[in-house]
HTML snippet that shows the backbone in 3Dmol.js (N, CA, C, O; Angstrom):
<script src="https://3Dmol.org/build/3Dmol-min.js"></script>
<div id="view" style="width:600px;height:400px;position:relative"></div>
<script>
const pdb = `
ATOM      1  N   UNK A   1      18.489  39.328   6.597  1.00  0.00           N
ATOM      2  CA  UNK A   1      18.082  38.183   7.391  1.00  0.00           C
ATOM      3  C   UNK A   1      17.927  38.623   8.822  1.00  0.00           C
ATOM      4  O   UNK A   1      18.781  39.320   9.370  1.00  0.00           O
ATOM      5  N   UNK A   2      16.870  38.227   9.401  1.00  0.00           N
ATOM      6  CA  UNK A   2      16.633  38.456  10.816  1.00  0.00           C
ATOM      7  C   UNK A   2      16.503  37.087  11.458  1.00  0.00           C
ATOM      8  O   UNK A   2      15.644  36.300  11.059  1.00  0.00           O
ATOM      9  N   UNK A   3      17.321  36.792  12.423  1.00  0.00           N
ATOM     10  CA  UNK A   3      17.259  35.496  13.078  1.00  0.00           C
ATOM     11  C   UNK A   3      18.498  34.685  12.822  1.00  0.00           C
ATOM     12  O   UNK A   3      19.583  35.227  12.610  1.00  0.00           O
ATOM     13  N   UNK A   4      18.330  33.384  12.843  1.00  0.00           N
ATOM     14  CA  UNK A   4      19.452  32.461  12.775  1.00  0.00           C
ATOM     15  C   UNK A   4      19.593  31.846  11.383  1.00  0.00           C
ATOM     16  O   UNK A   4      18.600  31.567  10.711  1.00  0.00           O
ATOM     17  N   UNK A   5      20.843  31.638  10.961  1.00  0.00           N
ATOM     18  CA  UNK A   5      21.085  30.995   9.666  1.00  0.00           C
ATOM     19  C   UNK A   5      20.550  29.568   9.635  1.00  0.00           C
ATOM     20  O   UNK A   5      20.192  29.061   8.572  1.00  0.00           O
ATOM     21  N   UNK A   6      20.495  28.924  10.786  1.00  0.00           N
ATOM     22  CA  UNK A   6      20.047  27.530  10.843  1.00  0.00           C
ATOM     23  C   UNK A   6      18.589  27.363  10.429  1.00  0.00           C
ATOM     24  O   UNK A   6      18.165  26.251  10.116  1.00  0.00           O
ATOM     25  N   UNK A   7      17.811  28.451  10.423  1.00  0.00           N
ATOM     26  CA  UNK A   7      16.400  28.350  10.049  1.00  0.00           C
ATOM     27  C   UNK A   7      16.193  28.313   8.536  1.00  0.00           C
ATOM     28  O   UNK A   7      15.092  28.016   8.072  1.00  0.00           O
ATOM     29  N   UNK A   8      17.228  28.609   7.770  1.00  0.00           N
ATOM     30  CA  UNK A   8      17.119  28.613   6.305  1.00  0.00           C
ATOM     31  C   UNK A   8      17.266  27.186   5.798  1.00  0.00           C
ATOM     32  O   UNK A   8      18.220  26.493   6.149  1.00  0.00           O
ATOM     33  N   UNK A   9      16.328  26.752   4.978  1.00  0.00           N
ATOM     34  CA  UNK A   9      16.280  25.360   4.535  1.00  0.00           C
ATOM     35  C   UNK A   9      16.575  25.167   3.052  1.00  0.00           C
ATOM     36  O   UNK A   9      16.272  24.105   2.508  1.00  0.00           O
ATOM     37  N   UNK A  10      17.145  26.145   2.393  1.00  0.00           N
ATOM     38  CA  UNK A  10      17.456  25.990   0.973  1.00  0.00           C
ATOM     39  C   UNK A  10      18.830  26.560   0.686  1.00  0.00           C
ATOM     40  O   UNK A  10      19.461  27.175   1.546  1.00  0.00           O
ATOM     41  N   UNK A  11      19.288  26.341  -0.554  1.00  0.00           N
ATOM     42  CA  UNK A  11      20.593  26.843  -0.983  1.00  0.00           C
ATOM     43  C   UNK A  11      20.392  27.903  -2.055  1.00  0.00           C
ATOM     44  O   UNK A  11      19.358  27.947  -2.721  1.00  0.00           O
ATOM     45  N   UNK A  12      21.403  28.759  -2.211  1.00  0.00           N
ATOM     46  CA  UNK A  12      21.314  29.887  -3.122  1.00  0.00           C
ATOM     47  C   UNK A  12      22.509  29.909  -4.065  1.00  0.00           C
ATOM     48  O   UNK A  12      23.584  29.415  -3.727  1.00  0.00           O
ATOM     49  N   UNK A  13      22.317  30.485  -5.251  1.00  0.00           N
ATOM     50  CA  UNK A  13      23.416  30.654  -6.209  1.00  0.00           C
ATOM     51  C   UNK A  13      24.375  31.745  -5.756  1.00  0.00           C
ATOM     52  O   UNK A  13      25.568  31.694  -6.057  1.00  0.00           O
ATOM     53  N   UNK A  14      23.855  32.729  -5.033  1.00  0.00           N
ATOM     54  CA  UNK A  14      24.652  33.856  -4.556  1.00  0.00           C
ATOM     55  C   UNK A  14      24.242  34.192  -3.132  1.00  0.00           C
ATOM     56  O   UNK A  14      23.056  34.335  -2.831  1.00  0.00           O
ATOM     57  N   UNK A  15      25.230  34.317  -2.262  1.00  0.00           N
ATOM     58  CA  UNK A  15      25.000  34.781  -0.894  1.00  0.00           C
ATOM     59  C   UNK A  15      25.868  36.016  -0.690  1.00  0.00           C
ATOM     60  O   UNK A  15      27.043  36.026  -1.058  1.00  0.00           O
ATOM     61  N   UNK A  16      25.283  37.056  -0.102  1.00  0.00           N
ATOM     62  CA  UNK A  16      25.998  38.294   0.193  1.00  0.00           C
ATOM     63  C   UNK A  16      26.003  38.487   1.698  1.00  0.00           C
ATOM     64  O   UNK A  16      24.954  38.441   2.341  1.00  0.00           O
ATOM     65  N   UNK A  17      27.188  38.703   2.259  1.00  0.00           N
ATOM     66  CA  UNK A  17      27.316  38.897   3.705  1.00  0.00           C
ATOM     67  C   UNK A  17      28.179  40.128   3.971  1.00  0.00           C
ATOM     68  O   UNK A  17      29.354  40.161   3.606  1.00  0.00           O
ATOM     69  N   UNK A  18      27.595  41.127   4.601  1.00  0.00           N
ATOM     70  CA  UNK A  18      28.304  42.356   4.955  1.00  0.00           C
ATOM     71  C   UNK A  18      28.412  42.401   6.475  1.00  0.00           C
ATOM     72  O   UNK A  18      27.580  42.999   7.158  1.00  0.00           O
ATOM     73  N   UNK A  19      29.453  41.757   6.985  1.00  0.00           N
ATOM     74  CA  UNK A  19      29.651  41.594   8.426  1.00  0.00           C
ATOM     75  C   UNK A  19      31.143  41.739   8.695  1.00  0.00           C
ATOM     76  O   UNK A  19      31.959  41.378   7.847  1.00  0.00           O
ATOM     77  N   UNK A  20      31.507  42.257   9.850  1.00  0.00           N
ATOM     78  CA  UNK A  20      32.935  42.408  10.166  1.00  0.00           C
ATOM     79  C   UNK A  20      33.649  41.058  10.129  1.00  0.00           C
ATOM     80  O   UNK A  20      33.030  40.010  10.317  1.00  0.00           O
ATOM     81  N   UNK A  21      34.934  41.099   9.890  1.00  0.00           N
ATOM     82  CA  UNK A  21      35.756  39.918   9.616  1.00  0.00           C
ATOM     83  C   UNK A  21      35.606  38.803  10.641  1.00  0.00           C
ATOM     84  O   UNK A  21      35.373  37.653  10.270  1.00  0.00           O
ATOM     85  N   UNK A  22      35.733  39.123  11.913  1.00  0.00           N
ATOM     86  CA  UNK A  22      35.683  38.068  12.928  1.00  0.00           C
ATOM     87  C   UNK A  22      34.343  37.337  12.934  1.00  0.00           C
ATOM     88  O   UNK A  22      34.303  36.123  13.131  1.00  0.00           O
ATOM     89  N   UNK A  23      33.256  38.059  12.720  1.00  0.00           N
ATOM     90  CA  UNK A  23      31.941  37.418  12.651  1.00  0.00           C
ATOM     91  C   UNK A  23      31.801  36.589  11.379  1.00  0.00           C
ATOM     92  O   UNK A  23      31.250  35.489  11.409  1.00  0.00           O
ATOM     93  N   UNK A  24      32.298  37.116  10.262  1.00  0.00           N
ATOM     94  CA  UNK A  24      32.279  36.342   9.013  1.00  0.00           C
ATOM     95  C   UNK A  24      32.986  35.008   9.200  1.00  0.00           C
ATOM     96  O   UNK A  24      32.479  33.964   8.790  1.00  0.00           O
ATOM     97  N   UNK A  25      34.149  35.051   9.816  1.00  0.00           N
ATOM     98  CA  UNK A  25      34.924  33.823   9.999  1.00  0.00           C
ATOM     99  C   UNK A  25      34.242  32.872  10.971  1.00  0.00           C
ATOM    100  O   UNK A  25      34.288  31.656  10.785  1.00  0.00           O
ATOM    101  N   UNK A  26      33.619  33.407  11.987  1.00  0.00           N
ATOM    102  CA  UNK A  26      32.899  32.562  12.942  1.00  0.00           C
ATOM    103  C   UNK A  26      31.717  31.858  12.260  1.00  0.00           C
ATOM    104  O   UNK A  26      31.381  30.726  12.609  1.00  0.00           O
ATOM    105  N   UNK A  27      31.098  32.523  11.301  1.00  0.00           N
ATOM    106  CA  UNK A  27      29.903  32.007  10.637  1.00  0.00           C
ATOM    107  C   UNK A  27      30.194  31.307   9.316  1.00  0.00           C
ATOM    108  O   UNK A  27      29.257  30.875   8.644  1.00  0.00           O
ATOM    109  N   UNK A  28      31.447  31.179   8.925  1.00  0.00           N
ATOM    110  CA  UNK A  28      31.784  30.742   7.565  1.00  0.00           C
ATOM    111  C   UNK A  28      31.227  29.373   7.192  1.00  0.00           C
ATOM    112  O   UNK A  28      30.789  29.190   6.056  1.00  0.00           O
ATOM    113  N   UNK A  29      31.228  28.417   8.094  1.00  0.00           N
ATOM    114  CA  UNK A  29      30.676  27.086   7.769  1.00  0.00           C
ATOM    115  C   UNK A  29      29.169  27.170   7.552  1.00  0.00           C
ATOM    116  O   UNK A  29      28.636  26.531   6.645  1.00  0.00           O
ATOM    117  N   UNK A  30      28.477  27.955   8.381  1.00  0.00           N
ATOM    118  CA  UNK A  30      27.035  28.128   8.205  1.00  0.00           C
ATOM    119  C   UNK A  30      26.732  28.840   6.890  1.00  0.00           C
ATOM    120  O   UNK A  30      25.790  28.477   6.186  1.00  0.00           O
ATOM    121  N   UNK A  31      27.529  29.850   6.564  1.00  0.00           N
ATOM    122  CA  UNK A  31      27.349  30.561   5.297  1.00  0.00           C
ATOM    123  C   UNK A  31      27.584  29.607   4.129  1.00  0.00           C
ATOM    124  O   UNK A  31      26.818  29.604   3.165  1.00  0.00           O
ATOM    125  N   UNK A  32      28.625  28.811   4.209  1.00  0.00           N
ATOM    126  CA  UNK A  32      28.940  27.852   3.136  1.00  0.00           C
ATOM    127  C   UNK A  32      27.782  26.888   2.904  1.00  0.00           C
ATOM    128  O   UNK A  32      27.502  26.520   1.763  1.00  0.00           O
ATOM    129  N   UNK A  33      27.114  26.480   3.966  1.00  0.00           N
ATOM    130  CA  UNK A  33      26.017  25.516   3.838  1.00  0.00           C
ATOM    131  C   UNK A  33      24.824  26.085   3.076  1.00  0.00           C
ATOM    132  O   UNK A  33      23.940  25.332   2.668  1.00  0.00           O
ATOM    133  N   UNK A  34      24.784  27.393   2.881  1.00  0.00           N
ATOM    134  CA  UNK A  34      23.673  28.037   2.175  1.00  0.00           C
ATOM    135  C   UNK A  34      23.921  28.202   0.681  1.00  0.00           C
ATOM    136  O   UNK A  34      23.037  28.658  -0.044  1.00  0.00           O
ATOM    137  N   UNK A  35      25.111  27.838   0.213  1.00  0.00           N
ATOM    138  CA  UNK A  35      25.500  28.120  -1.168  1.00  0.00           C
ATOM    139  C   UNK A  35      25.462  26.852  -2.018  1.00  0.00           C
ATOM    140  O   UNK A  35      25.990  25.810  -1.630  1.00  0.00           O
ATOM    141  N   UNK A  36      24.818  26.964  -3.198  1.00  0.00           N
ATOM    142  CA  UNK A  36      24.793  25.868  -4.168  1.00  0.00           C
ATOM    143  C   UNK A  36      26.208  25.482  -4.568  1.00  0.00           C
ATOM    144  O   UNK A  36      27.141  26.277  -4.457  1.00  0.00           O
ATOM    145  N   UNK A  37      26.351  24.238  -5.039  1.00  0.00           N
ATOM    146  CA  UNK A  37      27.620  23.848  -5.652  1.00  0.00           C
ATOM    147  C   UNK A  37      27.914  24.836  -6.775  1.00  0.00           C
ATOM    148  O   UNK A  37      27.022  25.185  -7.549  1.00  0.00           O
ATOM    149  N   UNK A  38      29.133  25.277  -6.863  1.00  0.00           N
ATOM    150  CA  UNK A  38      29.570  26.260  -7.854  1.00  0.00           C
ATOM    151  C   UNK A  38      28.917  27.627  -7.671  1.00  0.00           C
ATOM    152  O   UNK A  38      28.907  28.440  -8.595  1.00  0.00           O
ATOM    153  N   UNK A  39      28.369  27.884  -6.477  1.00  0.00           N
ATOM    154  CA  UNK A  39      27.760  29.176  -6.187  1.00  0.00           C
ATOM    155  C   UNK A  39      28.800  30.222  -5.834  1.00  0.00           C
ATOM    156  O   UNK A  39      29.996  29.938  -5.775  1.00  0.00           O
ATOM    157  N   UNK A  40      28.324  31.435  -5.601  1.00  0.00           N
ATOM    158  CA  UNK A  40      29.191  32.571  -5.303  1.00  0.00           C
ATOM    159  C   UNK A  40      28.890  33.134  -3.920  1.00  0.00           C
ATOM    160  O   UNK A  40      27.756  33.095  -3.442  1.00  0.00           O
ATOM    161  N   UNK A  41      29.928  33.653  -3.298  1.00  0.00           N
ATOM    162  CA  UNK A  41      29.803  34.348  -2.022  1.00  0.00           C
ATOM    163  C   UNK A  41      30.460  35.709  -2.165  1.00  0.00           C
ATOM    164  O   UNK A  41      31.628  35.804  -2.542  1.00  0.00           O
ATOM    165  N   UNK A  42      29.713  36.758  -1.864  1.00  0.00           N
ATOM    166  CA  UNK A  42      30.266  38.106  -1.820  1.00  0.00           C
ATOM    167  C   UNK A  42      30.308  38.521  -0.359  1.00  0.00           C
ATOM    168  O   UNK A  42      29.269  38.686   0.281  1.00  0.00           O
ATOM    169  N   UNK A  43      31.516  38.688   0.164  1.00  0.00           N
ATOM    170  CA  UNK A  43      31.685  39.109   1.555  1.00  0.00           C
ATOM    171  C   UNK A  43      32.240  40.525   1.576  1.00  0.00           C
ATOM    172  O   UNK A  43      33.102  40.882   0.774  1.00  0.00           O
ATOM    173  N   UNK A  44      31.734  41.321   2.503  1.00  0.00           N
ATOM    174  CA  UNK A  44      32.247  42.678   2.685  1.00  0.00           C
ATOM    175  C   UNK A  44      32.185  43.003   4.169  1.00  0.00           C
ATOM    176  O   UNK A  44      31.713  42.202   4.975  1.00  0.00           O
ATOM    177  N   UNK A  45      32.671  44.196   4.518  1.00  0.00           N
ATOM    178  CA  UNK A  45      32.782  44.546   5.925  1.00  0.00           C
ATOM    179  C   UNK A  45      34.132  44.134   6.483  1.00  0.00           C
ATOM    180  O   UNK A  45      34.323  44.058   7.696  1.00  0.00           O
ATOM    181  N   UNK A  46      35.060  43.870   5.581  1.00  0.00           N
ATOM    182  CA  UNK A  46      36.388  43.383   5.957  1.00  0.00           C
ATOM    183  C   UNK A  46      37.364  44.555   5.955  1.00  0.00           C
ATOM    184  O   UNK A  46      37.520  45.248   4.950  1.00  0.00           O
ATOM    185  N   UNK A  47      38.010  44.762   7.081  1.00  0.00           N
ATOM    186  CA  UNK A  47      39.046  45.787   7.159  1.00  0.00           C
ATOM    187  C   UNK A  47      40.199  45.380   6.251  1.00  0.00           C
ATOM    188  O   UNK A  47      40.531  44.199   6.153  1.00  0.00           O
ATOM    189  N   UNK A  48      40.801  46.352   5.595  1.00  0.00           N
ATOM    190  CA  UNK A  48      41.932  46.068   4.708  1.00  0.00           C
ATOM    191  C   UNK A  48      43.057  45.355   5.466  1.00  0.00           C
ATOM    192  O   UNK A  48      43.792  44.555   4.887  1.00  0.00           O
ATOM    193  N   UNK A  49      43.185  45.648   6.752  1.00  0.00           N
ATOM    194  CA  UNK A  49      44.218  45.010   7.574  1.00  0.00           C
ATOM    195  C   UNK A  49      43.941  43.524   7.813  1.00  0.00           C
ATOM    196  O   UNK A  49      44.859  42.771   8.136  1.00  0.00           O
ATOM    197  N   UNK A  50      42.684  43.097   7.658  1.00  0.00           N
ATOM    198  CA  UNK A  50      42.316  41.703   7.934  1.00  0.00           C
ATOM    199  C   UNK A  50      41.952  40.916   6.678  1.00  0.00           C
ATOM    200  O   UNK A  50      41.438  39.802   6.772  1.00  0.00           O
ATOM    201  N   UNK A  51      42.215  41.485   5.508  1.00  0.00           N
ATOM    202  CA  UNK A  51      41.777  40.808   4.279  1.00  0.00           C
ATOM    203  C   UNK A  51      42.469  39.466   4.076  1.00  0.00           C
ATOM    204  O   UNK A  51      41.832  38.518   3.617  1.00  0.00           O
ATOM    205  N   UNK A  52      43.757  39.357   4.405  1.00  0.00           N
ATOM    206  CA  UNK A  52      44.461  38.081   4.239  1.00  0.00           C
ATOM    207  C   UNK A  52      43.911  37.022   5.189  1.00  0.00           C
ATOM    208  O   UNK A  52      43.765  35.860   4.811  1.00  0.00           O
ATOM    209  N   UNK A  53      43.608  37.421   6.413  1.00  0.00           N
ATOM    210  CA  UNK A  53      43.012  36.507   7.395  1.00  0.00           C
ATOM    211  C   UNK A  53      41.650  36.009   6.902  1.00  0.00           C
ATOM    212  O   UNK A  53      41.338  34.823   7.003  1.00  0.00           O
ATOM    213  N   UNK A  54      40.851  36.929   6.371  1.00  0.00           N
ATOM    214  CA  UNK A  54      39.529  36.557   5.868  1.00  0.00           C
ATOM    215  C   UNK A  54      39.641  35.611   4.675  1.00  0.00           C
ATOM    216  O   UNK A  54      38.959  34.587   4.623  1.00  0.00           O
ATOM    217  N   UNK A  55      40.496  35.952   3.726  1.00  0.00           N
ATOM    218  CA  UNK A  55      40.648  35.106   2.544  1.00  0.00           C
ATOM    219  C   UNK A  55      41.124  33.715   2.929  1.00  0.00           C
ATOM    220  O   UNK A  55      40.605  32.719   2.426  1.00  0.00           O
ATOM    221  N   UNK A  56      42.094  33.640   3.805  1.00  0.00           N
ATOM    222  CA  UNK A  56      42.608  32.348   4.256  1.00  0.00           C
ATOM    223  C   UNK A  56      41.518  31.526   4.934  1.00  0.00           C
ATOM    224  O   UNK A  56      41.421  30.318   4.722  1.00  0.00           O
ATOM    225  N   UNK A  57      40.705  32.182   5.743  1.00  0.00           N
ATOM    226  CA  UNK A  57      39.625  31.479   6.431  1.00  0.00           C
ATOM    227  C   UNK A  57      38.627  30.855   5.480  1.00  0.00           C
ATOM    228  O   UNK A  57      38.108  29.771   5.746  1.00  0.00           O
ATOM    229  N   UNK A  58      38.351  31.523   4.376  1.00  0.00           N
ATOM    230  CA  UNK A  58      37.399  30.980   3.411  1.00  0.00           C
ATOM    231  C   UNK A  58      38.037  29.979   2.455  1.00  0.00           C
ATOM    232  O   UNK A  58      37.397  28.994   2.087  1.00  0.00           O
ATOM    233  N   UNK A  59      39.266  30.204   2.049  1.00  0.00           N
ATOM    234  CA  UNK A  59      39.911  29.226   1.167  1.00  0.00           C
ATOM    235  C   UNK A  59      40.191  27.928   1.920  1.00  0.00           C
ATOM    236  O   UNK A  59      40.217  26.858   1.313  1.00  0.00           O
ATOM    237  N   UNK A  60      40.397  28.010   3.220  1.00  0.00           N
ATOM    238  CA  UNK A  60      40.620  26.807   4.029  1.00  0.00           C
ATOM    239  C   UNK A  60      39.419  25.866   4.038  1.00  0.00           C
ATOM    240  O   UNK A  60      39.570  24.672   4.298  1.00  0.00           O
ATOM    241  N   UNK A  61      38.227  26.392   3.756  1.00  0.00           N
ATOM    242  CA  UNK A  61      37.037  25.532   3.760  1.00  0.00           C
ATOM    243  C   UNK A  61      36.485  25.298   2.353  1.00  0.00           C
ATOM    244  O   UNK A  61      35.338  24.878   2.200  1.00  0.00           O
ATOM    245  N   UNK A  62      37.291  25.565   1.331  1.00  0.00           N
ATOM    246  CA  UNK A  62      36.899  25.176  -0.019  1.00  0.00           C
ATOM    247  C   UNK A  62      36.531  26.278  -0.987  1.00  0.00           C
ATOM    248  O   UNK A  62      36.223  25.991  -2.144  1.00  0.00           O
ATOM    249  N   UNK A  63      36.552  27.523  -0.560  1.00  0.00           N
ATOM    250  CA  UNK A  63      36.274  28.619  -1.482  1.00  0.00           C
ATOM    251  C   UNK A  63      37.522  28.965  -2.272  1.00  0.00           C
ATOM    252  O   UNK A  63      38.641  28.734  -1.815  1.00  0.00           O
ATOM    253  N   UNK A  64      37.325  29.516  -3.455  1.00  0.00           N
ATOM    254  CA  UNK A  64      38.460  30.031  -4.220  1.00  0.00           C
ATOM    255  C   UNK A  64      38.219  31.513  -4.505  1.00  0.00           C
ATOM    256  O   UNK A  64      37.084  31.963  -4.665  1.00  0.00           O
ATOM    257  N   UNK A  65      39.307  32.241  -4.562  1.00  0.00           N
ATOM    258  CA  UNK A  65      39.268  33.687  -4.770  1.00  0.00           C
ATOM    259  C   UNK A  65      38.895  33.997  -6.208  1.00  0.00           C
ATOM    260  O   UNK A  65      39.394  33.366  -7.140  1.00  0.00           O
ATOM    261  N   UNK A  66      38.011  34.977  -6.385  1.00  0.00           N
ATOM    262  CA  UNK A  66      37.599  35.412  -7.711  1.00  0.00           C
ATOM    263  C   UNK A  66      38.005  36.859  -7.962  1.00  0.00           C
ATOM    264  O   UNK A  66      38.687  37.151  -8.944  1.00  0.00           O
ATOM    265  N   UNK A  67      37.590  37.765  -7.082  1.00  0.00           N
ATOM    266  CA  UNK A  67      37.828  39.192  -7.299  1.00  0.00           C
ATOM    267  C   UNK A  67      37.795  39.931  -5.966  1.00  0.00           C
ATOM    268  O   UNK A  67      37.163  39.492  -5.005  1.00  0.00           O
ATOM    269  N   UNK A  68      38.493  41.066  -5.935  1.00  0.00           N
ATOM    270  CA  UNK A  68      38.574  41.880  -4.720  1.00  0.00           C
ATOM    271  C   UNK A  68      38.245  43.329  -5.060  1.00  0.00           C
ATOM    272  O   UNK A  68      38.622  43.833  -6.117  1.00  0.00           O
ATOM    273  N   UNK A  69      37.542  43.982  -4.155  1.00  0.00           N
ATOM    274  CA  UNK A  69      37.190  45.389  -4.299  1.00  0.00           C
ATOM    275  C   UNK A  69      37.637  46.101  -3.027  1.00  0.00           C
ATOM    276  O   UNK A  69      37.301  45.659  -1.929  1.00  0.00           O
ATOM    277  N   UNK A  70      38.387  47.193  -3.152  1.00  0.00           N
ATOM    278  CA  UNK A  70      38.876  47.928  -1.986  1.00  0.00           C
ATOM    279  C   UNK A  70      38.482  49.395  -2.132  1.00  0.00           C
ATOM    280  O   UNK A  70      38.689  50.011  -3.177  1.00  0.00           O
ATOM    281  N   UNK A  71      37.910  49.936  -1.059  1.00  0.00           N
ATOM    282  CA  UNK A  71      37.553  51.358  -1.053  1.00  0.00           C
ATOM    283  C   UNK A  71      37.547  51.869   0.379  1.00  0.00           C
ATOM    284  O   UNK A  71      36.888  51.294   1.245  1.00  0.00           O
ATOM    285  N   UNK A  72      38.274  52.940   0.625  1.00  0.00           N
ATOM    286  CA  UNK A  72      38.261  53.590   1.928  1.00  0.00           C
ATOM    287  C   UNK A  72      38.695  52.705   3.079  1.00  0.00           C
ATOM    288  O   UNK A  72      38.198  52.855   4.195  1.00  0.00           O
ATOM    289  N   UNK A  73      39.616  51.783   2.826  1.00  0.00           N
ATOM    290  CA  UNK A  73      40.097  50.904   3.884  1.00  0.00           C
ATOM    291  C   UNK A  73      39.249  49.664   4.113  1.00  0.00           C
ATOM    292  O   UNK A  73      39.552  48.857   4.992  1.00  0.00           O
ATOM    293  N   UNK A  74      38.185  49.504   3.327  1.00  0.00           N
ATOM    294  CA  UNK A  74      37.302  48.341   3.445  1.00  0.00           C
ATOM    295  C   UNK A  74      37.430  47.467   2.209  1.00  0.00           C
ATOM    296  O   UNK A  74      37.677  47.952   1.106  1.00  0.00           O
ATOM    297  N   UNK A  75      37.257  46.176   2.417  1.00  0.00           N
ATOM    298  CA  UNK A  75      37.435  45.195   1.345  1.00  0.00           C
ATOM    299  C   UNK A  75      36.157  44.380   1.173  1.00  0.00           C
ATOM    300  O   UNK A  75      35.496  44.014   2.145  1.00  0.00           O
ATOM    301  N   UNK A  76      35.831  44.110  -0.075  1.00  0.00           N
ATOM    302  CA  UNK A  76      34.806  43.133  -0.431  1.00  0.00           C
ATOM    303  C   UNK A  76      35.490  42.103  -1.320  1.00  0.00           C
ATOM    304  O   UNK A  76      36.343  42.449  -2.138  1.00  0.00           O
ATOM    305  N   UNK A  77      35.118  40.852  -1.160  1.00  0.00           N
ATOM    306  CA  UNK A  77      35.697  39.780  -1.973  1.00  0.00           C
ATOM    307  C   UNK A  77      34.593  38.917  -2.556  1.00  0.00           C
ATOM    308  O   UNK A  77      33.617  38.581  -1.886  1.00  0.00           O
ATOM    309  N   UNK A  78      34.774  38.571  -3.812  1.00  0.00           N
ATOM    310  CA  UNK A  78      33.898  37.626  -4.473  1.00  0.00           C
ATOM    311  C   UNK A  78      34.622  36.288  -4.483  1.00  0.00           C
ATOM    312  O   UNK A  78      35.746  36.180  -4.971  1.00  0.00           O
ATOM    313  N   UNK A  79      33.963  35.270  -3.937  1.00  0.00           N
ATOM    314  CA  UNK A  79      34.553  33.938  -3.802  1.00  0.00           C
ATOM    315  C   UNK A  79      33.668  32.921  -4.499  1.00  0.00           C
ATOM    316  O   UNK A  79      32.446  33.063  -4.528  1.00  0.00           O
ATOM    317  N   UNK A  80      34.293  31.893  -5.060  1.00  0.00           N
ATOM    318  CA  UNK A  80      33.575  30.786  -5.699  1.00  0.00           C
ATOM    319  C   UNK A  80      33.635  29.566  -4.801  1.00  0.00           C
ATOM    320  O   UNK A  80      34.616  29.343  -4.091  1.00  0.00           O
ATOM    321  N   UNK A  81      32.572  28.781  -4.843  1.00  0.00           N
ATOM    322  CA  UNK A  81      32.581  27.521  -4.100  1.00  0.00           C
ATOM    323  C   UNK A  81      32.964  26.399  -5.028  1.00  0.00           C
ATOM    324  O   UNK A  81      33.033  25.245  -4.605  1.00  0.00           O
TER     325      UNK A  81
END
`;
const viewer = $3Dmol.createViewer("view");
viewer.addModel(pdb, "pdb");
viewer.setStyle({}, {cartoon: {color: "spectrum"}});
viewer.zoomTo();
viewer.render();
</script>
């Protein structure tokens, strides 16, 4: 994506976001607005040290944890809406 999330006018079954934790959390409501009911979000770019903060930030707005992938100190999480 190049530009602003606000320009997107549809919803998706799957959204993938590879952005550092603080930016992911800042954008989480906008990201959520792009996902269909019962859709999936795959987030990555999360430092292993910040994975709990990231998970909490997304579960606080209605996501549920599905699966986690860790490699080389980086975390990716699959979340359900």
